C-alpha positions as CSV (number, residue, x, y, z in Angstrom):
1,M,61.6,109.2,163.3
2,D,64.7,108.1,161.5
3,S,66.5,110.2,159.3
4,N,65.8,108.7,156.3
5,T,61.8,109.1,157.2
6,Y,62.6,112.6,158.2
7,Q,64.0,113.4,154.8
8,M,61.5,112.0,152.7
9,L,58.7,113.7,154.5
10,F,60.4,117.2,155.3
11,D,63.6,117.8,153.1
12,W,62.5,118.2,149.7
13,F,66.2,118.4,148.3
14,A,67.1,115.2,150.3
15,A,68.8,112.8,147.8
16,L,66.8,109.9,146.9
17,E,69.6,107.4,146.8
18,G,69.9,105.0,149.9
19,L,66.8,105.7,151.5
20,V,65.2,102.2,150.8
21,Y,68.1,100.1,151.4
22,G,69.9,102.1,154.0
23,T,71.9,98.9,155.2
24,F,73.0,98.0,151.7
25,N,76.9,97.5,151.5
26,E,79.8,96.0,149.6
27,G,79.1,92.7,152.1
28,N,76.0,92.4,149.9
29,I,78.0,91.7,146.7
30,C,79.1,88.4,145.9
31,D,80.6,86.5,142.6
32,E,77.6,83.9,142.7
33,E,76.0,83.0,139.4
34,P,72.6,82.0,138.6
35,D,71.8,78.3,138.2
36,P,70.9,78.1,134.5
37,E,68.8,74.7,135.4
38,K,66.7,76.7,137.7
39,P,64.1,79.4,137.3
40,I,64.5,82.9,137.2
41,E,62.2,85.4,138.7
42,I,61.7,89.1,137.3
43,A,60.4,91.9,139.8
44,I,59.3,95.2,138.2
45,D,58.6,98.4,139.6
46,D,57.2,100.7,137.4
47,G,58.1,103.7,139.1
48,Y,56.2,107.0,139.0
49,Y,57.2,109.8,136.5
50,P,59.8,111.0,136.5
51,D,61.5,107.8,138.1
52,P,62.6,105.0,135.9
53,R,61.1,101.5,135.4
54,A,63.2,99.2,137.7
55,T,63.5,95.4,136.6
56,L,65.6,92.9,139.0
57,F,66.5,89.6,137.6
58,M,66.5,87.0,140.5
59,Q,66.8,83.5,141.7
60,N,65.6,81.7,144.6
61,K,68.7,79.8,146.2
62,G,66.8,78.1,149.2
63,T,68.5,80.1,151.8
64,H,68.5,83.5,150.0
65,I,67.5,85.2,147.0
66,L,70.3,86.0,144.4
67,V,69.8,89.3,142.3
68,F,72.0,88.8,139.7
69,D,71.2,91.6,137.0
70,E,69.2,95.0,137.0
71,M,68.0,97.3,134.6
72,Y,66.7,100.7,134.6
73,Q,64.6,102.5,132.0
74,Y,63.4,105.9,131.3
75,R,60.4,107.0,129.1
76,T,59.9,103.2,127.9
77,L,56.7,101.3,127.2
78,E,56.1,98.2,129.2
79,E,56.1,96.3,125.7
80,E,59.9,97.5,125.1
81,T,60.5,96.3,128.7
82,V,59.1,92.8,128.0
């Protein structure tokens, strides 16, 4: 069992940051911009109280997915997000 799984299951005081994307680092950040001529996709995770709703703005670049913006909202109705 890896340390992230152990913390999620047994350590009630574990930090929740970094548990999903443990391999994310500065190398994942780039200056690439979305192409205004191509479709933009939105991914929404409504979370579970008290977690926030997370919204990602993405574009399929063919060889990779560019996530170019993100938004986190607490205590917000779906209608307000849309």
